[in-house]
CHARMM internal coordinates of N, CA and C (Angstrom, degrees):
IC EDIT
DIST 1 N 1 CA 1.4893
DIST 1 CA 1 C 1.5585
ANGL 1 N 1 CA 1 C 103.14
DIST 1 C 2 N 1.3585
ANGL 1 CA 1 C 2 N 112.21
DIHE 1 N 1 CA 1 C 2 N 112.67
DIST 2 N 2 CA 1.6087
ANGL 1 C 2 N 2 CA 111.74
DIHE 1 CA 1 C 2 N 2 CA -172.96
DIST 2 CA 2 C 1.5434
ANGL 2 N 2 CA 2 C 106.36
DIHE 1 C 2 N 2 CA 2 C -86.26
DIST 2 C 3 N 1.3864
ANGL 2 CA 2 C 3 N 121.50
DIHE 2 N 2 CA 2 C 3 N -14.71
DIST 3 N 3 CA 1.4553
ANGL 2 C 3 N 3 CA 120.56
DIHE 2 CA 2 C 3 N 3 CA 177.20
DIST 3 CA 3 C 1.4856
ANGL 3 N 3 CA 3 C 115.38
DIHE 2 C 3 N 3 CA 3 C -67.88
DIST 3 C 4 N 1.3286
ANGL 3 CA 3 C 4 N 115.18
DIHE 3 N 3 CA 3 C 4 N -16.99
DIST 4 N 4 CA 1.4343
ANGL 3 C 4 N 4 CA 119.76
DIHE 3 CA 3 C 4 N 4 CA -174.22
DIST 4 CA 4 C 1.4879
ANGL 4 N 4 CA 4 C 109.54
DIHE 3 C 4 N 4 CA 4 C -93.72
DIST 4 C 5 N 1.3069
ANGL 4 CA 4 C 5 N 116.03
DIHE 4 N 4 CA 4 C 5 N -8.64
DIST 5 N 5 CA 1.5322
ANGL 4 C 5 N 5 CA 119.45
DIHE 4 CA 4 C 5 N 5 CA 175.51
DIST 5 CA 5 C 1.4695
ANGL 5 N 5 CA 5 C 112.08
DIHE 4 C 5 N 5 CA 5 C -78.61
DIST 5 C 6 N 1.2774
ANGL 5 CA 5 C 6 N 127.65
DIHE 5 N 5 CA 5 C 6 N 102.96
DIST 6 N 6 CA 1.4526
ANGL 5 C 6 N 6 CA 129.91
DIHE 5 CA 5 C 6 N 6 CA -179.33
DIST 6 CA 6 C 1.5107
ANGL 6 N 6 CA 6 C 113.80
DIHE 5 C 6 N 6 CA 6 C -75.75
DIST 6 C 7 N 1.3392
ANGL 6 CA 6 C 7 N 118.11
DIHE 6 N 6 CA 6 C 7 N 3.51
DIST 7 N 7 CA 1.4499
ANGL 6 C 7 N 7 CA 119.34
DIHE 6 CA 6 C 7 N 7 CA -171.76
DIST 7 CA 7 C 1.4782
ANGL 7 N 7 CA 7 C 110.53
DIHE 6 C 7 N 7 CA 7 C -60.50
DIST 7 C 8 N 1.4534
ANGL 7 CA 7 C 8 N 123.27
DIHE 7 N 7 CA 7 C 8 N -67.45
DIST 8 N 8 CA 1.4716
ANGL 7 C 8 N 8 CA 117.02
DIHE 7 CA 7 C 8 N 8 CA 179.32
DIST 8 CA 8 C 1.4503
ANGL 8 N 8 CA 8 C 118.25
DIHE 7 C 8 N 8 CA 8 C -71.00
DIST 8 C 9 N 1.2485
ANGL 8 CA 8 C 9 N 116.56
DIHE 8 N 8 CA 8 C 9 N -23.78
DIST 9 N 9 CA 1.5136
ANGL 8 C 9 N 9 CA 117.46
DIHE 8 CA 8 C 9 N 9 CA -176.60
DIST 9 CA 9 C 1.3806
ANGL 9 N 9 CA 9 C 121.38
DIHE 8 C 9 N 9 CA 9 C -80.51
DIST 9 C 10 N 1.4353
ANGL 9 CA 9 C 10 N 112.43
DIHE 9 N 9 CA 9 C 10 N -27.65
DIST 10 N 10 CA 1.4804
ANGL 9 C 10 N 10 CA 118.04
DIHE 9 CA 9 C 10 N 10 CA 172.85
DIST 10 CA 10 C 1.5550
ANGL 10 N 10 CA 10 C 116.52
DIHE 9 C 10 N 10 CA 10 C -67.59
DIST 10 C 11 N 1.3166
ANGL 10 CA 10 C 11 N 119.33
DIHE 10 N 10 CA 10 C 11 N -33.84
DIST 11 N 11 CA 1.3162
ANGL 10 C 11 N 11 CA 118.37
DIHE 10 CA 10 C 11 N 11 CA 177.71
DIST 11 CA 11 C 1.6445
ANGL 11 N 11 CA 11 C 112.71
DIHE 10 C 11 N 11 CA 11 C -76.53
DIST 11 C 12 N 1.3529
ANGL 11 CA 11 C 12 N 113.57
DIHE 11 N 11 CA 11 C 12 N -27.71
DIST 12 N 12 CA 1.4737
ANGL 11 C 12 N 12 CA 117.97
DIHE 11 CA 11 C 12 N 12 CA 173.26
DIST 12 CA 12 C 1.4675
ANGL 12 N 12 CA 12 C 111.42
DIHE 11 C 12 N 12 CA 12 C -70.21
DIST 12 C 13 N 1.3193
ANGL 12 CA 12 C 13 N 121.60
DIHE 12 N 12 CA 12 C 13 N -37.11
DIST 13 N 13 CA 1.3552
ANGL 12 C 13 N 13 CA 121.91
DIHE 12 CA 12 C 13 N 13 CA 176.80
DIST 13 CA 13 C 1.5325
ANGL 13 N 13 CA 13 C 111.60
DIHE 12 C 13 N 13 CA 13 C -70.00
DIST 13 C 14 N 1.2303
ANGL 13 CA 13 C 14 N 121.38
DIHE 13 N 13 CA 13 C 14 N -43.83
DIST 14 N 14 CA 1.4876
ANGL 13 C 14 N 14 CA 123.59
DIHE 13 CA 13 C 14 N 14 CA 177.02
DIST 14 CA 14 C 1.5515
ANGL 14 N 14 CA 14 C 108.70
DIHE 13 C 14 N 14 CA 14 C -63.19
DIST 14 C 15 N 1.2088
ANGL 14 CA 14 C 15 N 122.25
DIHE 14 N 14 CA 14 C 15 N -43.43
DIST 15 N 15 CA 1.5317
ANGL 14 C 15 N 15 CA 123.45
DIHE 14 CA 14 C 15 N 15 CA 179.68
DIST 15 CA 15 C 1.5329
ANGL 15 N 15 CA 15 C 105.27
DIHE 14 C 15 N 15 CA 15 C -59.64
DIST 15 C 16 N 1.3942
ANGL 15 CA 15 C 16 N 115.79
DIHE 15 N 15 CA 15 C 16 N -49.44
DIST 16 N 16 CA 1.4842
ANGL 15 C 16 N 16 CA 116.58
DIHE 15 CA 15 C 16 N 16 CA 177.84
DIST 16 CA 16 C 1.3435
ANGL 16 N 16 CA 16 C 117.44
DIHE 15 C 16 N 16 CA 16 C -55.38
DIST 16 C 17 N 1.4510
ANGL 16 CA 16 C 17 N 116.96
DIHE 16 N 16 CA 16 C 17 N -45.95
DIST 17 N 17 CA 1.4604
ANGL 16 C 17 N 17 CA 123.66
DIHE 16 CA 16 C 17 N 17 CA -178.59
DIST 17 CA 17 C 1.5584
ANGL 17 N 17 CA 17 C 112.86
DIHE 16 C 17 N 17 CA 17 C -65.12
DIST 17 C 18 N 1.3989
ANGL 17 CA 17 C 18 N 117.49
DIHE 17 N 17 CA 17 C 18 N -37.44
DIST 18 N 18 CA 1.4545
ANGL 17 C 18 N 18 CA 120.35
DIHE 17 CA 17 C 18 N 18 CA -176.43
DIST 18 CA 18 C 1.5798
ANGL 18 N 18 CA 18 C 108.11
DIHE 17 C 18 N 18 CA 18 C -75.80
DIST 18 C 19 N 1.5318
ANGL 18 CA 18 C 19 N 113.40
DIHE 18 N 18 CA 18 C 19 N -27.69
DIST 19 N 19 CA 1.4125
ANGL 18 C 19 N 19 CA 114.04
DIHE 18 CA 18 C 19 N 19 CA 178.96
DIST 19 CA 19 C 1.4655
ANGL 19 N 19 CA 19 C 111.16
DIHE 18 C 19 N 19 CA 19 C -67.08
DIST 19 C 20 N 1.4200
ANGL 19 CA 19 C 20 N 112.15
DIHE 19 N 19 CA 19 C 20 N -43.53
DIST 20 N 20 CA 1.4086
ANGL 19 C 20 N 20 CA 115.28
DIHE 19 CA 19 C 20 N 20 CA -175.91
DIST 20 CA 20 C 1.4821
ANGL 20 N 20 CA 20 C 113.61
DIHE 19 C 20 N 20 CA 20 C -68.72
DIST 20 C 21 N 1.3702
ANGL 20 CA 20 C 21 N 121.55
DIHE 20 N 20 CA 20 C 21 N -39.39
DIST 21 N 21 CA 1.2757
ANGL 20 C 21 N 21 CA 132.01
DIHE 20 CA 20 C 21 N 21 CA -176.55
DIST 21 CA 21 C 1.5441
ANGL 21 N 21 CA 21 C 115.12
DIHE 20 C 21 N 21 CA 21 C -65.29
DIST 21 C 22 N 1.2599
ANGL 21 CA 21 C 22 N 113.23
DIHE 21 N 21 CA 21 C 22 N -45.83
DIST 22 N 22 CA 1.5329
ANGL 21 C 22 N 22 CA 123.32
DIHE 21 CA 21 C 22 N 22 CA -176.91
DIST 22 CA 22 C 1.3387
ANGL 22 N 22 CA 22 C 122.38
DIHE 21 C 22 N 22 CA 22 C -92.25
DIST 22 C 23 N 1.4750
ANGL 22 CA 22 C 23 N 117.19
DIHE 22 N 22 CA 22 C 23 N -26.47
DIST 23 N 23 CA 1.4479
ANGL 22 C 23 N 23 CA 123.37
DIHE 22 CA 22 C 23 N 23 CA -170.82
DIST 23 CA 23 C 1.5345
ANGL 23 N 23 CA 23 C 107.18
DIHE 22 C 23 N 23 CA 23 C -114.02
DIST 23 C 24 N 1.3960
ANGL 23 CA 23 C 24 N 121.49
DIHE 23 N 23 CA 23 C 24 N -54.57
DIST 24 N 24 CA 1.4349
ANGL 23 C 24 N 24 CA 120.39
DIHE 23 CA 23 C 24 N 24 CA -167.27
DIST 24 CA 24 C 1.5940
ANGL 24 N 24 CA 24 C 106.59
DIHE 23 C 24 N 24 CA 24 C -87.66
DIST 24 C 25 N 1.3293
ANGL 24 CA 24 C 25 N 118.04
DIHE 24 N 24 CA 24 C 25 N -38.08
DIST 25 N 25 CA 1.4277
ANGL 24 C 25 N 25 CA 115.48
DIHE 24 CA 24 C 25 N 25 CA -179.10
DIST 25 CA 25 C 1.4778
ANGL 25 N 25 CA 25 C 117.46
DIHE 24 C 25 N 25 CA 25 C -58.59
DIST 25 C 26 N 1.3039
ANGL 25 CA 25 C 26 N 120.59
DIHE 25 N 25 CA 25 C 26 N -50.07
DIST 26 N 26 CA 1.5280
ANGL 25 C 26 N 26 CA 121.18
DIHE 25 CA 25 C 26 N 26 CA 178.23
DIST 26 CA 26 C 1.5803
ANGL 26 N 26 CA 26 C 110.70
DIHE 25 C 26 N 26 CA 26 C -57.29
DIST 26 C 27 N 1.2778
ANGL 26 CA 26 C 27 N 119.57
DIHE 26 N 26 CA 26 C 27 N -40.78
DIST 27 N 27 CA 1.4323
ANGL 26 C 27 N 27 CA 122.20
DIHE 26 CA 26 C 27 N 27 CA -173.46
DIST 27 CA 27 C 1.5127
ANGL 27 N 27 CA 27 C 108.61
DIHE 26 C 27 N 27 CA 27 C -65.45
DIST 27 C 28 N 1.5013
ANGL 27 CA 27 C 28 N 115.05
DIHE 27 N 27 CA 27 C 28 N -39.00
DIST 28 N 28 CA 1.4664
ANGL 27 C 28 N 28 CA 121.89
DIHE 27 CA 27 C 28 N 28 CA 176.56
DIST 28 CA 28 C 1.5460
ANGL 28 N 28 CA 28 C 112.72
DIHE 27 C 28 N 28 CA 28 C -67.18
DIST 28 C 29 N 1.3506
ANGL 28 CA 28 C 29 N 112.13
DIHE 28 N 28 CA 28 C 29 N -38.19
DIST 29 N 29 CA 1.5421
ANGL 28 C 29 N 29 CA 114.69
DIHE 28 CA 28 C 29 N 29 CA -179.38
DIST 29 CA 29 C 1.4934
ANGL 29 N 29 CA 29 C 116.48
DIHE 28 C 29 N 29 CA 29 C -75.86
DIST 29 C 30 N 1.3789
ANGL 29 CA 29 C 30 N 114.80
DIHE 29 N 29 CA 29 C 30 N -8.42
DIST 30 N 30 CA 1.4084
ANGL 29 C 30 N 30 CA 119.27
DIHE 29 CA 29 C 30 N 30 CA -175.98
DIST 30 CA 30 C 1.5588
ANGL 30 N 30 CA 30 C 110.61
DIHE 29 C 30 N 30 CA 30 C -84.43
DIST 30 C 31 N 1.4285
ANGL 30 CA 30 C 31 N 115.93
DIHE 30 N 30 CA 30 C 31 N -20.95
DIST 31 N 31 CA 1.3965
ANGL 30 C 31 N 31 CA 118.05
DIHE 30 CA 30 C 31 N 31 CA 175.97
DIST 31 CA 31 C 1.4694
ANGL 31 N 31 CA 31 C 113.28
DIHE 30 C 31 N 31 CA 31 C -63.82
DIST 31 C 32 N 1.3300
ANGL 31 CA 31 C 32 N 117.19
DIHE 31 N 31 CA 31 C 32 N 139.67
DIST 32 N 32 CA 1.4711
ANGL 31 C 32 N 32 CA 120.04
DIHE 31 CA 31 C 32 N 32 CA 171.67
DIST 32 CA 32 C 1.4616
ANGL 32 N 32 CA 32 C 111.61
DIHE 31 C 32 N 32 CA 32 C -97.45
DIST 32 C 33 N 1.3310
ANGL 32 CA 32 C 33 N 118.22
DIHE 32 N 32 CA 32 C 33 N 134.70
DIST 33 N 33 CA 1.4459
ANGL 32 C 33 N 33 CA 117.85
DIHE 32 CA 32 C 33 N 33 CA -178.11
DIST 33 CA 33 C 1.5165
ANGL 33 N 33 CA 33 C 111.06
DIHE 32 C 33 N 33 CA 33 C -65.51
DIST 33 C 34 N 1.4249
ANGL 33 CA 33 C 34 N 115.06
DIHE 33 N 33 CA 33 C 34 N 142.89
DIST 34 N 34 CA 1.3947
ANGL 33 C 34 N 34 CA 120.89
DIHE 33 CA 33 C 34 N 34 CA 179.91
DIST 34 CA 34 C 1.5738
ANGL 34 N 34 CA 34 C 113.39
DIHE 33 C 34 N 34 CA 34 C -73.58
DIST 34 C 35 N 1.3120
ANGL 34 CA 34 C 35 N 109.66
DIHE 34 N 34 CA 34 C 35 N -39.90
DIST 35 N 35 CA 1.4675
ANGL 34 C 35 N 35 CA 116.35
DIHE 34 CA 34 C 35 N 35 CA -173.93
DIST 35 CA 35 C 1.5410
ANGL 35 N 35 CA 35 C 110.40
DIHE 34 C 35 N 35 CA 35 C -108.42
DIST 35 C 36 N 1.2586
ANGL 35 CA 35 C 36 N 116.60
DIHE 35 N 35 CA 35 C 36 N 99.85
DIST 36 N 36 CA 1.5004
ANGL 35 C 36 N 36 CA 116.59
DIHE 35 CA 35 C 36 N 36 CA -178.84
DIST 36 CA 36 C 1.6567
ANGL 36 N 36 CA 36 C 104.92
DIHE 35 C 36 N 36 CA 36 C -78.01
DIST 36 C 37 N 1.2464
ANGL 36 CA 36 C 37 N 119.99
DIHE 36 N 36 CA 36 C 37 N 141.49
DIST 37 N 37 CA 1.4287
ANGL 36 C 37 N 37 CA 125.45
DIHE 36 CA 36 C 37 N 37 CA 178.55
DIST 37 CA 37 C 1.5197
ANGL 37 N 37 CA 37 C 108.68
DIHE 36 C 37 N 37 CA 37 C -70.71
DIST 37 C 38 N 1.3641
ANGL 37 CA 37 C 38 N 114.89
DIHE 37 N 37 CA 37 C 38 N 138.55
DIST 38 N 38 CA 1.4061
ANGL 37 C 38 N 38 CA 125.46
DIHE 37 CA 37 C 38 N 38 CA -179.50
DIST 38 CA 38 C 1.5122
ANGL 38 N 38 CA 38 C 111.39
DIHE 37 C 38 N 38 CA 38 C -112.97
DIST 38 C 39 N 1.3051
ANGL 38 CA 38 C 39 N 115.04
DIHE 38 N 38 CA 38 C 39 N 141.45
DIST 39 N 39 CA 1.5403
ANGL 38 C 39 N 39 CA 120.04
DIHE 38 CA 38 C 39 N 39 CA -178.08
DIST 39 CA 39 C 1.5845
ANGL 39 N 39 CA 39 C 103.84
DIHE 38 C 39 N 39 CA 39 C -84.70
DIST 39 C 40 N 1.2237
ANGL 39 CA 39 C 40 N 114.23
DIHE 39 N 39 CA 39 C 40 N 100.39
DIST 40 N 40 CA 1.5134
ANGL 39 C 40 N 40 CA 122.22
DIHE 39 CA 39 C 40 N 40 CA 179.19
DIST 40 CA 40 C 1.6083
ANGL 40 N 40 CA 40 C 109.55
DIHE 39 C 40 N 40 CA 40 C -94.23
DIST 40 C 41 N 1.3099
ANGL 40 CA 40 C 41 N 112.08
DIHE 40 N 40 CA 40 C 41 N 131.67
DIST 41 N 41 CA 1.5868
ANGL 40 C 41 N 41 CA 112.17
DIHE 40 CA 40 C 41 N 41 CA 170.99
DIST 41 CA 41 C 1.4312
ANGL 41 N 41 CA 41 C 108.88
DIHE 40 C 41 N 41 CA 41 C -78.75
DIST 41 C 42 N 1.3716
ANGL 41 CA 41 C 42 N 117.94
DIHE 41 N 41 CA 41 C 42 N 116.34
DIST 42 N 42 CA 1.3927
ANGL 41 C 42 N 42 CA 123.70
DIHE 41 CA 41 C 42 N 42 CA 178.97
DIST 42 CA 42 C 1.4778
ANGL 42 N 42 CA 42 C 108.17
DIHE 41 C 42 N 42 CA 42 C -93.59
DIST 42 C 43 N 1.2809
ANGL 42 CA 42 C 43 N 120.91
DIHE 42 N 42 CA 42 C 43 N 145.07
DIST 43 N 43 CA 1.5870
ANGL 42 C 43 N 43 CA 116.53
DIHE 42 CA 42 C 43 N 43 CA 173.98
DIST 43 CA 43 C 1.4530
ANGL 43 N 43 CA 43 C 109.83
DIHE 42 C 43 N 43 CA 43 C -64.82
DIST 43 C 44 N 1.3448
ANGL 43 CA 43 C 44 N 113.33
DIHE 43 N 43 CA 43 C 44 N 154.45
DIST 44 N 44 CA 1.4564
ANGL 43 C 44 N 44 CA 117.75
DIHE 43 CA 43 C 44 N 44 CA -169.88
DIST 44 CA 44 C 1.5856
ANGL 44 N 44 CA 44 C 107.55
DIHE 43 C 44 N 44 CA 44 C -83.23
DIST 44 C 45 N 1.3969
ANGL 44 CA 44 C 45 N 114.17
DIHE 44 N 44 CA 44 C 45 N -28.62
DIST 45 N 45 CA 1.3880
ANGL 44 C 45 N 45 CA 117.50
DIHE 44 CA 44 C 45 N 45 CA -179.17
DIST 45 CA 45 C 1.4894
ANGL 45 N 45 CA 45 C 111.36
DIHE 44 C 45 N 45 CA 45 C -129.40
DIST 45 C 46 N 1.3981
ANGL 45 CA 45 C 46 N 120.77
DIHE 45 N 45 CA 45 C 46 N 122.60
DIST 46 N 46 CA 1.4003
ANGL 45 C 46 N 46 CA 118.36
DIHE 45 CA 45 C 46 N 46 CA -176.61
DIST 46 CA 46 C 1.5917
ANGL 46 N 46 CA 46 C 111.19
DIHE 45 C 46 N 46 CA 46 C -77.50
DIST 46 C 47 N 1.2294
ANGL 46 CA 46 C 47 N 110.58
DIHE 46 N 46 CA 46 C 47 N 159.73
DIST 47 N 47 CA 1.4674
ANGL 46 C 47 N 47 CA 117.85
DIHE 46 CA 46 C 47 N 47 CA 179.60
DIST 47 CA 47 C 1.5731
ANGL 47 N 47 CA 47 C 112.13
DIHE 46 C 47 N 47 CA 47 C -74.50
DIST 47 C 48 N 1.3125
ANGL 47 CA 47 C 48 N 123.33
DIHE 47 N 47 CA 47 C 48 N 128.94
DIST 48 N 48 CA 1.4959
ANGL 47 C 48 N 48 CA 117.78
DIHE 47 CA 47 C 48 N 48 CA -171.32
DIST 48 CA 48 C 1.6103
ANGL 48 N 48 CA 48 C 105.47
DIHE 47 C 48 N 48 CA 48 C -69.46
DIST 48 C 49 N 1.2848
ANGL 48 CA 48 C 49 N 106.67
DIHE 48 N 48 CA 48 C 49 N 159.78
DIST 49 N 49 CA 1.5200
ANGL 48 C 49 N 49 CA 117.15
DIHE 48 CA 48 C 49 N 49 CA 175.33
DIST 49 CA 49 C 1.5576
ANGL 49 N 49 CA 49 C 106.21
DIHE 48 C 49 N 49 CA 49 C -82.91
DIST 49 C 50 N 1.3786
ANGL 49 CA 49 C 50 N 110.39
DIHE 49 N 49 CA 49 C 50 N 138.64
DIST 50 N 50 CA 1.5497
ANGL 49 C 50 N 50 CA 117.54
DIHE 49 CA 49 C 50 N 50 CA 175.02
DIST 50 CA 50 C 1.5188
ANGL 50 N 50 CA 50 C 101.23
DIHE 49 C 50 N 50 CA 50 C -98.74
DIST 50 C 51 N 1.3963
ANGL 50 CA 50 C 51 N 113.87
DIHE 50 N 50 CA 50 C 51 N 116.63
DIST 51 N 51 CA 1.5631
ANGL 50 C 51 N 51 CA 119.14
DIHE 50 CA 50 C 51 N 51 CA 174.86
DIST 51 CA 51 C 1.6110
ANGL 51 N 51 CA 51 C 103.55
DIHE 50 C 51 N 51 CA 51 C -80.83
DIST 51 C 52 N 1.2780
ANGL 51 CA 51 C 52 N 108.50
DIHE 51 N 51 CA 51 C 52 N 140.98
DIST 52 N 52 CA 1.5338
ANGL 51 C 52 N 52 CA 116.08
DIHE 51 CA 51 C 52 N 52 CA 179.17
DIST 52 CA 52 C 1.4853
ANGL 52 N 52 CA 52 C 111.15
DIHE 51 C 52 N 52 CA 52 C -69.49
DIST 52 C 53 N 1.3257
ANGL 52 CA 52 C 53 N 124.97
DIHE 52 N 52 CA 52 C 53 N -23.00
DIST 53 N 53 CA 1.4981
ANGL 52 C 53 N 53 CA 123.07
DIHE 52 CA 52 C 53 N 53 CA -169.53
DIST 53 CA 53 C 1.6139
ANGL 53 N 53 CA 53 C 105.44
DIHE 52 C 53 N 53 CA 53 C -104.91
DIST 53 C 54 N 1.3402
ANGL 53 CA 53 C 54 N 118.75
DIHE 53 N 53 CA 53 C 54 N 9.68
DIST 54 N 54 CA 1.4964
ANGL 53 C 54 N 54 CA 109.84
DIHE 53 CA 53 C 54 N 54 CA 173.04
DIST 54 CA 54 C 1.4371
ANGL 54 N 54 CA 54 C 113.48
DIHE 53 C 54 N 54 CA 54 C -109.64
END
COOR INIT
IC SEED 1 N 1 CA 1 C
IC BUILD
């Protein structure tokens, strides 16, 4: 059963994991978000919808 042999796939998984961890992730984390979230005061109770047929 070749799928149980981890010999070639373990190295591929490690190479992929290290590539993501050391090359791609720092580049992605260096970006600053353009829209910073704001704390908005939302009303506690919304206004009810008036249906035209009632």
